[in-house]
N, C-alpha and C positions, 0 to 999 in steps of 0.2 A: 113734360117730356121735353128735353132740351132740343133744339131746333138741329137738325141735320147739317153739317159743315157741308158747303158748295164750293167746291175750288173755284167754277165760273163767277160766284158773287165776290170771290176775292182775288180773280185773274190781275188784277192791278199790282197786287202786292206778291205775287207768287212767281218764280221761274221753274219751268217746267225742266228738270235736267234728264229724264228717262220715262219712257212709257212702252211698254212691253205689251200692252193690250189687257194684261189683267193686273199688271202693278204700273203705279207712276213713281217718282219722286220728284218732290219740289222743295225749292229753296225759299225761306219766308223772307223777303225783302224787304218789308216794311214794318215789322215788329210786329205782327199779328198776334194775338191771345191764342193759347191753347184753350180748346173747350173744355177739358178735363180739369184743369190748374188753374187758368186763367192768368199764366205768365207768357211771356213771348216764347214761341217756339222756333229752332233755327232750321228744321227741316220735317218734313212731312212725307212718309210712305204710305201710299194707299194701295191695298190687294185686294182683289175679288177671288184671290185663289182659296180654296179650302184647307191647304197644308201650307205653312211658311216657315221658314227657316230664317233667322238674322243672325250677324255677326253683332257682337258686343257693342254697343254704342259708347261712346267717349266720357258720356255723360247721363244726365237724368234722362227716362224718356216715360211719355204717358200714352195710353191705350183707350181709344175709342172704339167700340163696336157697332155697326149698324146691321141694319138686317142681311144685307149681302154684300158687306166688306169691312176690312179690319183697316183703323188708321192710327199709325204709329207717329207720334210726335216727339222730336228729339229736342232737348234743351242745351 
């Protein structure tokens, strides 16, 4: 099983733009690779909410589901 993506392990490369308690929006400042496709991602949305609604991103996106959260990586 792939290793869980931990923002604290990558904090040096990410900039937090928004944190509501159940969702976080991060910007990838150092070209970290997406755990789903291995390409660099632009932004990361992490949601612990059961139901989510998203606006359409401008480009490709990848989704990783953990036991307790959903991660959406935009490219």
